[in-house]
mmCIF file of the N, C-alpha and C atoms, coordinates in Angstrom:
data_MODEL
# 
_entry.id   MODEL 
# 
loop_
_atom_site.group_PDB 
_atom_site.id 
_atom_site.type_symbol 
_atom_site.label_atom_id 
_atom_site.label_alt_id 
_atom_site.label_comp_id 
_atom_site.label_asym_id 
_atom_site.label_entity_id 
_atom_site.label_seq_id 
_atom_site.pdbx_PDB_ins_code 
_atom_site.Cartn_x 
_atom_site.Cartn_y 
_atom_site.Cartn_z 
_atom_site.occupancy 
_atom_site.B_iso_or_equiv 
_atom_site.pdbx_formal_charge 
_atom_site.auth_seq_id 
_atom_site.auth_comp_id 
_atom_site.auth_asym_id 
_atom_site.auth_atom_id 
_atom_site.pdbx_PDB_model_num 
ATOM 1   N N  . MET A 1 1  ? 88.141  109.208 137.806 1.00 0.00 ? 1  MET A N  1 
ATOM 2   C CA . MET A 1 1  ? 89.454  109.028 137.227 1.00 0.00 ? 1  MET A CA 1 
ATOM 3   C C  . MET A 1 1  ? 90.442  109.917 137.948 1.00 0.00 ? 1  MET A C  1 
ATOM 4   N N  . ASP A 1 2  ? 91.667  109.514 137.963 1.00 0.00 ? 2  ASP A N  1 
ATOM 5   C CA . ASP A 1 2  ? 92.728  110.297 138.592 1.00 0.00 ? 2  ASP A CA 1 
ATOM 6   C C  . ASP A 1 2  ? 93.222  111.307 137.559 1.00 0.00 ? 2  ASP A C  1 
ATOM 7   N N  . TYR A 1 3  ? 92.953  112.555 137.816 1.00 0.00 ? 3  TYR A N  1 
ATOM 8   C CA . TYR A 1 3  ? 93.328  113.611 136.870 1.00 0.00 ? 3  TYR A CA 1 
ATOM 9   C C  . TYR A 1 3  ? 93.637  114.870 137.664 1.00 0.00 ? 3  TYR A C  1 
ATOM 10  N N  . ALA A 1 4  ? 94.835  115.385 137.491 1.00 0.00 ? 4  ALA A N  1 
ATOM 11  C CA . ALA A 1 4  ? 95.279  116.598 138.173 1.00 0.00 ? 4  ALA A CA 1 
ATOM 12  C C  . ALA A 1 4  ? 96.354  117.240 137.308 1.00 0.00 ? 4  ALA A C  1 
ATOM 13  N N  . LEU A 1 5  ? 96.781  118.407 137.698 1.00 0.00 ? 5  LEU A N  1 
ATOM 14  C CA . LEU A 1 5  ? 97.796  119.118 136.930 1.00 0.00 ? 5  LEU A CA 1 
ATOM 15  C C  . LEU A 1 5  ? 99.075  118.297 136.783 1.00 0.00 ? 5  LEU A C  1 
ATOM 16  N N  . ASP A 1 6  ? 99.373  117.475 137.771 1.00 0.00 ? 6  ASP A N  1 
ATOM 17  C CA . ASP A 1 6  ? 100.592 116.662 137.688 1.00 0.00 ? 6  ASP A CA 1 
ATOM 18  C C  . ASP A 1 6  ? 100.342 115.216 137.236 1.00 0.00 ? 6  ASP A C  1 
ATOM 19  N N  . VAL A 1 7  ? 99.095  114.865 136.953 1.00 0.00 ? 7  VAL A N  1 
ATOM 20  C CA . VAL A 1 7  ? 98.730  113.538 136.442 1.00 0.00 ? 7  VAL A CA 1 
ATOM 21  C C  . VAL A 1 7  ? 97.748  113.764 135.297 1.00 0.00 ? 7  VAL A C  1 
ATOM 22  N N  . ARG A 1 8  ? 98.265  113.852 134.084 1.00 0.00 ? 8  ARG A N  1 
ATOM 23  C CA . ARG A 1 8  ? 97.436  114.258 132.950 1.00 0.00 ? 8  ARG A CA 1 
ATOM 24  C C  . ARG A 1 8  ? 97.164  113.167 131.926 1.00 0.00 ? 8  ARG A C  1 
ATOM 25  N N  . LYS A 1 9  ? 97.474  111.928 132.230 1.00 0.00 ? 9  LYS A N  1 
ATOM 26  C CA . LYS A 1 9  ? 97.298  110.848 131.267 1.00 0.00 ? 9  LYS A CA 1 
ATOM 27  C C  . LYS A 1 9  ? 95.849  110.711 130.782 1.00 0.00 ? 9  LYS A C  1 
ATOM 28  N N  . ALA A 1 10 ? 94.899  110.992 131.636 1.00 0.00 ? 10 ALA A N  1 
ATOM 29  C CA . ALA A 1 10 ? 93.492  110.848 131.273 1.00 0.00 ? 10 ALA A CA 1 
ATOM 30  C C  . ALA A 1 10 ? 93.109  111.749 130.105 1.00 0.00 ? 10 ALA A C  1 
ATOM 31  N N  . ALA A 1 11 ? 93.800  112.857 129.947 1.00 0.00 ? 11 ALA A N  1 
ATOM 32  C CA . ALA A 1 11 ? 93.480  113.789 128.858 1.00 0.00 ? 11 ALA A CA 1 
ATOM 33  C C  . ALA A 1 11 ? 93.779  113.176 127.493 1.00 0.00 ? 11 ALA A C  1 
ATOM 34  N N  . ASP A 1 12 ? 94.668  112.200 127.462 1.00 0.00 ? 12 ASP A N  1 
ATOM 35  C CA . ASP A 1 12 ? 95.035  111.576 126.194 1.00 0.00 ? 12 ASP A CA 1 
ATOM 36  C C  . ASP A 1 12 ? 94.015  110.557 125.714 1.00 0.00 ? 12 ASP A C  1 
ATOM 37  N N  . ARG A 1 13 ? 93.412  109.838 126.659 1.00 0.00 ? 13 ARG A N  1 
ATOM 38  C CA . ARG A 1 13 ? 92.574  108.722 126.251 1.00 0.00 ? 13 ARG A CA 1 
ATOM 39  C C  . ARG A 1 13 ? 91.159  108.748 126.838 1.00 0.00 ? 13 ARG A C  1 
ATOM 40  N N  . ILE A 1 14 ? 91.053  108.922 128.128 1.00 0.00 ? 14 ILE A N  1 
ATOM 41  C CA . ILE A 1 14 ? 89.752  108.824 128.786 1.00 0.00 ? 14 ILE A CA 1 
ATOM 42  C C  . ILE A 1 14 ? 88.845  110.003 128.444 1.00 0.00 ? 14 ILE A C  1 
ATOM 43  N N  . LEU A 1 15 ? 89.359  111.216 128.500 1.00 0.00 ? 15 LEU A N  1 
ATOM 44  C CA . LEU A 1 15 ? 88.515  112.376 128.213 1.00 0.00 ? 15 LEU A CA 1 
ATOM 45  C C  . LEU A 1 15 ? 88.005  112.384 126.770 1.00 0.00 ? 15 LEU A C  1 
ATOM 46  N N  . PRO A 1 16 ? 88.843  112.086 125.781 1.00 0.00 ? 16 PRO A N  1 
ATOM 47  C CA . PRO A 1 16 ? 88.313  112.018 124.413 1.00 0.00 ? 16 PRO A CA 1 
ATOM 48  C C  . PRO A 1 16 ? 87.253  110.914 124.251 1.00 0.00 ? 16 PRO A C  1 
ATOM 49  N N  . LEU A 1 17 ? 87.470  109.761 124.867 1.00 0.00 ? 17 LEU A N  1 
ATOM 50  C CA . LEU A 1 17 ? 86.512  108.667 124.782 1.00 0.00 ? 17 LEU A CA 1 
ATOM 51  C C  . LEU A 1 17 ? 85.180  109.061 125.417 1.00 0.00 ? 17 LEU A C  1 
ATOM 52  N N  . ALA A 1 18 ? 85.244  109.675 126.578 1.00 0.00 ? 18 ALA A N  1 
ATOM 53  C CA . ALA A 1 18 ? 84.020  110.114 127.252 1.00 0.00 ? 18 ALA A CA 1 
ATOM 54  C C  . ALA A 1 18 ? 83.282  111.151 126.411 1.00 0.00 ? 18 ALA A C  1 
ATOM 55  N N  . ALA A 1 19 ? 84.013  112.064 125.804 1.00 0.00 ? 19 ALA A N  1 
ATOM 56  C CA . ALA A 1 19 ? 83.379  113.081 124.960 1.00 0.00 ? 19 ALA A CA 1 
ATOM 57  C C  . ALA A 1 19 ? 82.720  112.443 123.744 1.00 0.00 ? 19 ALA A C  1 
ATOM 58  N N  . ASP A 1 20 ? 83.389  111.496 123.121 1.00 0.00 ? 20 ASP A N  1 
ATOM 59  C CA . ASP A 1 20 ? 82.821  110.817 121.951 1.00 0.00 ? 20 ASP A CA 1 
ATOM 60  C C  . ASP A 1 20 ? 81.535  110.070 122.285 1.00 0.00 ? 20 ASP A C  1 
ATOM 61  N N  . ARG A 1 21 ? 81.462  109.560 123.504 1.00 0.00 ? 21 ARG A N  1 
ATOM 62  C CA . ARG A 1 21 ? 80.281  108.795 123.918 1.00 0.00 ? 21 ARG A CA 1 
ATOM 63  C C  . ARG A 1 21 ? 79.249  109.632 124.663 1.00 0.00 ? 21 ARG A C  1 
ATOM 64  N N  . GLY A 1 22 ? 79.556  110.902 124.860 1.00 0.00 ? 22 GLY A N  1 
ATOM 65  C CA . GLY A 1 22 ? 78.626  111.792 125.554 1.00 0.00 ? 22 GLY A CA 1 
ATOM 66  C C  . GLY A 1 22 ? 78.498  111.478 127.040 1.00 0.00 ? 22 GLY A C  1 
ATOM 67  N N  . VAL A 1 23 ? 79.577  111.016 127.637 1.00 0.00 ? 23 VAL A N  1 
ATOM 68  C CA . VAL A 1 23 ? 79.571  110.617 129.032 1.00 0.00 ? 23 VAL A CA 1 
ATOM 69  C C  . VAL A 1 23 ? 80.351  111.634 129.858 1.00 0.00 ? 23 VAL A C  1 
ATOM 70  N N  . GLY A 1 24 ? 79.832  111.981 131.017 1.00 0.00 ? 24 GLY A N  1 
ATOM 71  C CA . GLY A 1 24 ? 80.541  112.874 131.918 1.00 0.00 ? 24 GLY A CA 1 
ATOM 72  C C  . GLY A 1 24 ? 81.593  112.106 132.702 1.00 0.00 ? 24 GLY A C  1 
ATOM 73  N N  . VAL A 1 25 ? 82.523  112.812 133.265 1.00 0.00 ? 25 VAL A N  1 
ATOM 74  C CA . VAL A 1 25 ? 83.566  112.187 134.084 1.00 0.00 ? 25 VAL A CA 1 
ATOM 75  C C  . VAL A 1 25 ? 83.652  112.907 135.421 1.00 0.00 ? 25 VAL A C  1 
ATOM 76  N N  . MET A 1 26 ? 84.103  112.177 136.416 1.00 0.00 ? 26 MET A N  1 
ATOM 77  C CA . MET A 1 26 ? 84.355  112.762 137.732 1.00 0.00 ? 26 MET A CA 1 
ATOM 78  C C  . MET A 1 26 ? 85.838  112.610 138.021 1.00 0.00 ? 26 MET A C  1 
ATOM 79  N N  . THR A 1 27 ? 86.410  113.667 138.532 1.00 0.00 ? 27 THR A N  1 
ATOM 80  C CA . THR A 1 27 ? 87.836  113.662 138.831 1.00 0.00 ? 27 THR A CA 1 
ATOM 81  C C  . THR A 1 27 ? 88.076  113.219 140.267 1.00 0.00 ? 27 THR A C  1 
ATOM 82  N N  . ASN A 1 28 ? 89.010  112.312 140.415 1.00 0.00 ? 28 ASN A N  1 
ATOM 83  C CA . ASN A 1 28 ? 89.436  111.849 141.717 1.00 0.00 ? 28 ASN A CA 1 
ATOM 84  C C  . ASN A 1 28 ? 90.794  112.487 142.005 1.00 0.00 ? 28 ASN A C  1 
ATOM 85  N N  . LEU A 1 29 ? 90.996  112.926 143.209 1.00 0.00 ? 29 LEU A N  1 
ATOM 86  C CA . LEU A 1 29 ? 92.273  113.497 143.635 1.00 0.00 ? 29 LEU A CA 1 
ATOM 87  C C  . LEU A 1 29 ? 92.692  114.709 142.797 1.00 0.00 ? 29 LEU A C  1 
ATOM 88  N N  . PRO A 1 30 ? 91.862  115.723 142.689 1.00 0.00 ? 30 PRO A N  1 
ATOM 89  C CA . PRO A 1 30 ? 92.205  116.880 141.862 1.00 0.00 ? 30 PRO A CA 1 
ATOM 90  C C  . PRO A 1 30 ? 93.424  117.655 142.346 1.00 0.00 ? 30 PRO A C  1 
ATOM 91  N N  . PHE A 1 31 ? 93.831  117.414 143.591 1.00 0.00 ? 31 PHE A N  1 
ATOM 92  C CA . PHE A 1 31 ? 95.020  118.080 144.123 1.00 0.00 ? 31 PHE A CA 1 
ATOM 93  C C  . PHE A 1 31 ? 96.189  117.108 144.272 1.00 0.00 ? 31 PHE A C  1 
ATOM 94  N N  . GLY A 1 32 ? 96.059  115.928 143.650 1.00 0.00 ? 32 GLY A N  1 
ATOM 95  C CA . GLY A 1 32 ? 97.147  114.965 143.674 1.00 0.00 ? 32 GLY A CA 1 
ATOM 96  C C  . GLY A 1 32 ? 97.553  114.530 145.063 1.00 0.00 ? 32 GLY A C  1 
ATOM 97  N N  . ARG A 1 33 ? 96.581  114.240 145.933 1.00 0.00 ? 33 ARG A N  1 
ATOM 98  C CA . ARG A 1 33 ? 96.848  113.844 147.331 1.00 0.00 ? 33 ARG A CA 1 
ATOM 99  C C  . ARG A 1 33 ? 97.699  114.883 148.061 1.00 0.00 ? 33 ARG A C  1 
ATOM 100 N N  . GLY A 1 34 ? 97.566  116.120 147.670 1.00 0.00 ? 34 GLY A N  1 
ATOM 101 C CA . GLY A 1 34 ? 98.300  117.200 148.323 1.00 0.00 ? 34 GLY A CA 1 
ATOM 102 C C  . GLY A 1 34 ? 99.641  117.520 147.689 1.00 0.00 ? 34 GLY A C  1 
ATOM 103 N N  . ARG A 1 35 ? 100.066 116.719 146.707 1.00 0.00 ? 35 ARG A N  1 
ATOM 104 C CA . ARG A 1 35 ? 101.360 116.953 146.058 1.00 0.00 ? 35 ARG A CA 1 
ATOM 105 C C  . ARG A 1 35 ? 101.432 118.338 145.427 1.00 0.00 ? 35 ARG A C  1 
ATOM 106 N N  . LEU A 1 36 ? 100.330 118.775 144.833 1.00 0.00 ? 36 LEU A N  1 
ATOM 107 C CA . LEU A 1 36 ? 100.351 120.083 144.169 1.00 0.00 ? 36 LEU A CA 1 
ATOM 108 C C  . LEU A 1 36 ? 100.559 121.206 145.181 1.00 0.00 ? 36 LEU A C  1 
ATOM 109 N N  . PHE A 1 37 ? 99.897  121.106 146.330 1.00 0.00 ? 37 PHE A N  1 
ATOM 110 C CA . PHE A 1 37 ? 100.073 122.132 147.358 1.00 0.00 ? 37 PHE A CA 1 
ATOM 111 C C  . PHE A 1 37 ? 101.489 122.111 147.926 1.00 0.00 ? 37 PHE A C  1 
ATOM 112 N N  . GLN A 1 38 ? 102.050 120.920 148.076 1.00 0.00 ? 38 GLN A N  1 
ATOM 113 C CA . GLN A 1 38 ? 103.426 120.811 148.558 1.00 0.00 ? 38 GLN A CA 1 
ATOM 114 C C  . GLN A 1 38 ? 104.396 121.444 147.570 1.00 0.00 ? 38 GLN A C  1 
ATOM 115 N N  . ALA A 1 39 ? 104.123 121.287 146.290 1.00 0.00 ? 39 ALA A N  1 
ATOM 116 C CA . ALA A 1 39 ? 105.017 121.813 145.261 1.00 0.00 ? 39 ALA A CA 1 
ATOM 117 C C  . ALA A 1 39 ? 105.035 123.346 145.241 1.00 0.00 ? 39 ALA A C  1 
ATOM 118 N N  . VAL A 1 40 ? 103.947 123.971 145.687 1.00 0.00 ? 40 VAL A N  1 
ATOM 119 C CA . VAL A 1 40 ? 103.860 125.434 145.615 1.00 0.00 ? 40 VAL A CA 1 
ATOM 120 C C  . VAL A 1 40 ? 103.797 126.092 146.991 1.00 0.00 ? 40 VAL A C  1 
ATOM 121 N N  . GLN A 1 41 ? 104.053 125.342 148.037 1.00 0.00 ? 41 GLN A N  1 
ATOM 122 C CA . GLN A 1 41 ? 103.837 125.849 149.394 1.00 0.00 ? 41 GLN A CA 1 
ATOM 123 C C  . GLN A 1 41 ? 104.595 127.121 149.717 1.00 0.00 ? 41 GLN A C  1 
ATOM 124 N N  . SER A 1 42 ? 105.735 127.319 149.139 1.00 0.00 ? 42 SER A N  1 
ATOM 125 C CA . SER A 1 42 ? 106.501 128.531 149.451 1.00 0.00 ? 42 SER A CA 1 
ATOM 126 C C  . SER A 1 42 ? 106.399 129.578 148.339 1.00 0.00 ? 42 SER A C  1 
ATOM 127 N N  . GLN A 1 43 ? 105.495 129.368 147.407 1.00 0.00 ? 43 GLN A N  1 
ATOM 128 C CA . GLN A 1 43 ? 105.361 130.287 146.271 1.00 0.00 ? 43 GLN A CA 1 
ATOM 129 C C  . GLN A 1 43 ? 104.038 131.039 146.326 1.00 0.00 ? 43 GLN A C  1 
ATOM 130 N N  . LYS A 1 44 ? 104.090 132.261 145.893 1.00 0.00 ? 44 LYS A N  1 
ATOM 131 C CA . LYS A 1 44 ? 102.866 133.041 145.749 1.00 0.00 ? 44 LYS A CA 1 
ATOM 132 C C  . LYS A 1 44 ? 102.218 132.689 144.422 1.00 0.00 ? 44 LYS A C  1 
ATOM 133 N N  . LEU A 1 45 ? 100.922 132.845 144.381 1.00 0.00 ? 45 LEU A N  1 
ATOM 134 C CA . LEU A 1 45 ? 100.188 132.645 143.140 1.00 0.00 ? 45 LEU A CA 1 
ATOM 135 C C  . LEU A 1 45 ? 100.665 133.685 142.125 1.00 0.00 ? 45 LEU A C  1 
ATOM 136 N N  . PRO A 1 46 ? 100.918 133.312 140.881 1.00 0.00 ? 46 PRO A N  1 
ATOM 137 C CA . PRO A 1 46 ? 101.376 134.298 139.898 1.00 0.00 ? 46 PRO A CA 1 
ATOM 138 C C  . PRO A 1 46 ? 100.366 135.434 139.735 1.00 0.00 ? 46 PRO A C  1 
ATOM 139 N N  . GLN A 1 47 ? 100.858 136.605 139.471 1.00 0.00 ? 47 GLN A N  1 
ATOM 140 C CA . GLN A 1 47 ? 99.996  137.775 139.309 1.00 0.00 ? 47 GLN A CA 1 
ATOM 141 C C  . GLN A 1 47 ? 98.949  137.558 138.211 1.00 0.00 ? 47 GLN A C  1 
ATOM 142 N N  . TRP A 1 48 ? 99.358  136.905 137.127 1.00 0.00 ? 48 TRP A N  1 
ATOM 143 C CA . TRP A 1 48 ? 98.443  136.696 136.005 1.00 0.00 ? 48 TRP A CA 1 
ATOM 144 C C  . TRP A 1 48 ? 97.289  135.753 136.340 1.00 0.00 ? 48 TRP A C  1 
ATOM 145 N N  . ALA A 1 49 ? 97.374  135.010 137.445 1.00 0.00 ? 49 ALA A N  1 
ATOM 146 C CA . ALA A 1 49 ? 96.293  134.103 137.827 1.00 0.00 ? 49 ALA A CA 1 
ATOM 147 C C  . ALA A 1 49 ? 95.003  134.881 138.087 1.00 0.00 ? 49 ALA A C  1 
ATOM 148 N N  . GLY A 1 50 ? 95.130  136.119 138.517 1.00 0.00 ? 50 GLY A N  1 
ATOM 149 C CA . GLY A 1 50 ? 93.951  136.955 138.719 1.00 0.00 ? 50 GLY A CA 1 
ATOM 150 C C  . GLY A 1 50 ? 93.194  137.210 137.430 1.00 0.00 ? 50 GLY A C  1 
ATOM 151 N N  . GLU A 1 51 ? 93.905  137.179 136.311 1.00 0.00 ? 51 GLU A N  1 
ATOM 152 C CA . GLU A 1 51 ? 93.259  137.390 135.010 1.00 0.00 ? 51 GLU A CA 1 
ATOM 153 C C  . GLU A 1 51 ? 92.325  136.239 134.640 1.00 0.00 ? 51 GLU A C  1 
ATOM 154 N N  . ILE A 1 52 ? 92.529  135.084 135.262 1.00 0.00 ? 52 ILE A N  1 
ATOM 155 C CA . ILE A 1 52 ? 91.635  133.950 135.013 1.00 0.00 ? 52 ILE A CA 1 
ATOM 156 C C  . ILE A 1 52 ? 90.794  133.661 136.269 1.00 0.00 ? 52 ILE A C  1 
ATOM 157 N N  . ASP A 1 53 ? 90.594  134.697 137.075 1.00 0.00 ? 53 ASP A N  1 
ATOM 158 C CA . ASP A 1 53 ? 89.748  134.651 138.267 1.00 0.00 ? 53 ASP A CA 1 
ATOM 159 C C  . ASP A 1 53 ? 90.188  133.642 139.313 1.00 0.00 ? 53 ASP A C  1 
ATOM 160 N N  . CYS A 1 54 ? 91.478  133.512 139.529 1.00 0.00 ? 54 CYS A N  1 
ATOM 161 C CA . CYS A 1 54 ? 92.008  132.631 140.567 1.00 0.00 ? 54 CYS A CA 1 
ATOM 162 C C  . CYS A 1 54 ? 92.650  133.474 141.656 1.00 0.00 ? 54 CYS A C  1 
ATOM 163 N N  . ARG A 1 55 ? 92.208  133.241 142.900 1.00 0.00 ? 55 ARG A N  1 
ATOM 164 C CA . ARG A 1 55 ? 92.795  133.951 144.028 1.00 0.00 ? 55 ARG A CA 1 
ATOM 165 C C  . ARG A 1 55 ? 93.555  133.007 144.953 1.00 0.00 ? 55 ARG A C  1 
ATOM 166 N N  . THR A 1 56 ? 93.401  131.703 144.724 1.00 0.00 ? 56 THR A N  1 
ATOM 167 C CA . THR A 1 56 ? 94.082  130.709 145.556 1.00 0.00 ? 56 THR A CA 1 
ATOM 168 C C  . THR A 1 56 ? 94.670  129.618 144.664 1.00 0.00 ? 56 THR A C  1 
ATOM 169 N N  . TRP A 1 57 ? 95.610  128.870 145.223 1.00 0.00 ? 57 TRP A N  1 
ATOM 170 C CA . TRP A 1 57 ? 96.174  127.747 144.465 1.00 0.00 ? 57 TRP A CA 1 
ATOM 171 C C  . TRP A 1 57 ? 95.092  126.704 144.185 1.00 0.00 ? 57 TRP A C  1 
ATOM 172 N N  . ALA A 1 58 ? 94.179  126.493 145.104 1.00 0.00 ? 58 ALA A N  1 
ATOM 173 C CA . ALA A 1 58 ? 93.103  125.517 144.880 1.00 0.00 ? 58 ALA A CA 1 
ATOM 174 C C  . ALA A 1 58 ? 92.278  125.908 143.660 1.00 0.00 ? 58 ALA A C  1 
ATOM 175 N N  . GLN A 1 59 ? 91.917  127.179 143.558 1.00 0.00 ? 59 GLN A N  1 
ATOM 176 C CA . GLN A 1 59 ? 91.169  127.641 142.386 1.00 0.00 ? 59 GLN A CA 1 
ATOM 177 C C  . GLN A 1 59 ? 91.978  127.437 141.111 1.00 0.00 ? 59 GLN A C  1 
ATOM 178 N N  . PHE A 1 60 ? 93.250  127.707 141.179 1.00 0.00 ? 60 PHE A N  1 
ATOM 179 C CA . PHE A 1 60 ? 94.132  127.552 140.025 1.00 0.00 ? 60 PHE A CA 1 
ATOM 180 C C  . PHE A 1 60 ? 94.154  126.091 139.559 1.00 0.00 ? 60 PHE A C  1 
ATOM 181 N N  . PHE A 1 61 ? 94.337  125.160 140.504 1.00 0.00 ? 61 PHE A N  1 
ATOM 182 C CA . PHE A 1 61 ? 94.393  123.749 140.151 1.00 0.00 ? 61 PHE A CA 1 
ATOM 183 C C  . PHE A 1 61 ? 93.062  123.248 139.604 1.00 0.00 ? 61 PHE A C  1 
ATOM 184 N N  . LEU A 1 62 ? 91.965  123.667 140.210 1.00 0.00 ? 62 LEU A N  1 
ATOM 185 C CA . LEU A 1 62 ? 90.650  123.243 139.745 1.00 0.00 ? 62 LEU A CA 1 
ATOM 186 C C  . LEU A 1 62 ? 90.306  123.855 138.391 1.00 0.00 ? 62 LEU A C  1 
ATOM 187 N N  . LYS A 1 63 ? 90.718  125.082 138.175 1.00 0.00 ? 63 LYS A N  1 
ATOM 188 C CA . LYS A 1 63 ? 90.450  125.733 136.892 1.00 0.00 ? 63 LYS A CA 1 
ATOM 189 C C  . LYS A 1 63 ? 91.147  124.970 135.762 1.00 0.00 ? 63 LYS A C  1 
ATOM 190 N N  . TYR A 1 64 ? 92.334  124.436 136.043 1.00 0.00 ? 64 TYR A N  1 
ATOM 191 C CA . TYR A 1 64 ? 93.021  123.623 135.038 1.00 0.00 ? 64 TYR A CA 1 
ATOM 192 C C  . TYR A 1 64 ? 92.141  122.437 134.642 1.00 0.00 ? 64 TYR A C  1 
ATOM 193 N N  . LEU A 1 65 ? 91.562  121.771 135.623 1.00 0.00 ? 65 LEU A N  1 
ATOM 194 C CA . LEU A 1 65 ? 90.738  120.595 135.341 1.00 0.00 ? 65 LEU A CA 1 
ATOM 195 C C  . LEU A 1 65 ? 89.510  120.920 134.509 1.00 0.00 ? 65 LEU A C  1 
ATOM 196 N N  . VAL A 1 66 ? 88.812  121.963 134.876 1.00 0.00 ? 66 VAL A N  1 
ATOM 197 C CA . VAL A 1 66 ? 87.561  122.271 134.162 1.00 0.00 ? 66 VAL A CA 1 
ATOM 198 C C  . VAL A 1 66 ? 87.797  123.000 132.846 1.00 0.00 ? 66 VAL A C  1 
ATOM 199 N N  . SER A 1 67 ? 89.024  123.403 132.593 1.00 0.00 ? 67 SER A N  1 
ATOM 200 C CA . SER A 1 67 ? 89.295  124.114 131.341 1.00 0.00 ? 67 SER A CA 1 
ATOM 201 C C  . SER A 1 67 ? 89.516  123.162 130.160 1.00 0.00 ? 67 SER A C  1 
ATOM 202 N N  . HIS A 1 68 ? 89.616  121.869 130.434 1.00 0.00 ? 68 HIS A N  1 
ATOM 203 C CA . HIS A 1 68 ? 89.827  120.929 129.331 1.00 0.00 ? 68 HIS A CA 1 
ATOM 204 C C  . HIS A 1 68 ? 88.617  120.990 128.398 1.00 0.00 ? 68 HIS A C  1 
ATOM 205 N N  . PRO A 1 69 ? 88.842  121.122 127.097 1.00 0.00 ? 69 PRO A N  1 
ATOM 206 C CA . PRO A 1 69 ? 87.718  121.292 126.169 1.00 0.00 ? 69 PRO A CA 1 
ATOM 207 C C  . PRO A 1 69 ? 86.763  120.098 126.101 1.00 0.00 ? 69 PRO A C  1 
ATOM 208 N N  . ARG A 1 70 ? 87.197  118.961 126.523 1.00 0.00 ? 70 ARG A N  1 
ATOM 209 C CA . ARG A 1 70 ? 86.325  117.779 126.443 1.00 0.00 ? 70 ARG A CA 1 
ATOM 210 C C  . ARG A 1 70 ? 85.637  117.568 127.752 1.00 0.00 ? 70 ARG A C  1 
# 
């Protein structure tokens, strides 16, 4: 499924359905075809990102995906 920080529709319907049925999901395009990196290319990772063990933007974006409770 297409799921990334900038494409979150799956969290509304697909993730709850998969959880109810006990089915795992695989994420396609976790970086939004590079859109997420383009959006932050001139920005430093926030200082607080270290508190959630992120040292790179890639870790930050992936941590968002795996943090979903379902």
